[in-house]
N, C-alpha and C positions, 0 to 999 in steps of 0.2 A: 504494500500500498503506500502512494507515494501524496500524503498529506502534509500542510504547512499551516499553521494558525499564528500570526503575528499582532501585537499591538504595541504602536511605537509611535512617533514625529517623524512627519516628511523633514529630510535633512536639506531640501531646494526647493523651490519654485519649479513644479514638471512641466515639461515642454512638450505641446503635440508635436508629433513629427508622423510623415505617412511613409509607407511602401513603395515600392515602386508600381505596384497595384492600385495605389491609393486607398490602403487600409490604413487608417488613424491607429496610432499607438504612442505612450509614452513609456520612459524608464525613468524610475524614480528611487531611491534610497531612503529607506525606515531604518531609523536609530531604536534599537531595541534594548531594554537593560536586561544584562544577563543575571544566572544565578548569583547570589553571595558567595566571595569566596572565604575562606578561614577567618579572614581579618574582618569580614561583614563588608567589604566592599564591590560594587556591583561592578562588572566591566560592561561597558556599551558595545552592543554589535551593530554593523552598519551592512543592512539586508538588501541586495540588490533586487528589485522588484520590475516588472513589466507588465503593462496593462492594456488589452486590443480594444479597439471599435468604439461603441458610445461609452463603454465605462471610460475608457482612456479622455475620452473628449471633456465628460463630467468631473473627473480628475484634474485636469488641467484648468477647466473653468471655476469650478468650486474651491481648490485647495491650492494653499502657501507652504511656504517654508515653516514647520514648526506644528501643520495639521496633524492632530490626533486620528489615526486612523486603525481599522483592524483590515488585515489582509488575509483571506483564505485564498490558497492555490497549492501548488504541486512544486517541487524544485524541478529545474529543466536546467540539463547541462547542452553544450555547443562549443564549437571551435570554429576560428577563423586563422587566416595567415594574415600578419600584420604587414605594415610597407616595408619593413625590411626583410619580411620572408620568414620570418619566425611564426612557430604553429603558436597561437594562444588560445587558453582553455577560458570558458565561462560557466558559471554556475548563476542561475536567477531564480527566482520564486515567479512563475506564472501565475499571475492574478486571476482567479475565478470570481472573487468576489470582492470589492473593498467598499468598506463602511466608514461613513465619516462620523467619527465618535463627538463632533463639536460641531455647533455651526459657523457659518463662515465670519458671522457676526462676533462669536467668542472667539475663532483663532484673530482674526483682526484686533480684535480690543487687547488680547494678550502681546500681541507682537508691538502694536503702536503705546501698549501702556508705559508710563513710567513708574517708579516706586513710589512717585507722590499720587498715583492716580487710585491707589488701594487705598480705601478706609476701614478703620478697625470696625469690628462688628458692634453693633448697636448692644447697648445691653438690656433694652425694653423687650423682653419676650411675651410674643402674644401666642398663647399656646391655641388659640383658634385659625391662627395661620401656620403654625407648625407643631403638631402634637407630639413629636419627637424633640423637642427643644430641649436644649441642654441648661439644667436649675442649677448644677454644680454642686447638688448633691450627689453622695455616694449610695449605690446599692449594693446589698448584699444578698446574695443567693447562695442557700443552702446546697451542700453538695448531694444531697438526698433529691433533689426538685429535678433533676434529671434521670432519677431510676423509675 
């Protein structure tokens, strides 16, 4: 089985391109946090991805550098000969489904925001608007509760 699921942020603004037979596609890289090492530090992996046709058009129209996405697809390998005659090998994720995990407005506001744009949360808690509001009280759950 060849199945990939990624969640991460685009490393650059995707660009729409066309094959010789006029099929739209885009290549982009997704920055994905890896598993923490022994010191608790996470390594970021940059996964090359390709999307085709209408999906590629939508990605280029609505996503920017830093946009949060999930990518479902499969590993695709290939090779080509570079201009110096050397054989090069490629590994990409061929995207079957790309989901936008934040709106274009959220993405743009995050990219264009300055540290002064973020406000401290209000201490006025309205339970009618947020039934899961944090009142700052501790909650104690007995271990037998889960039995």
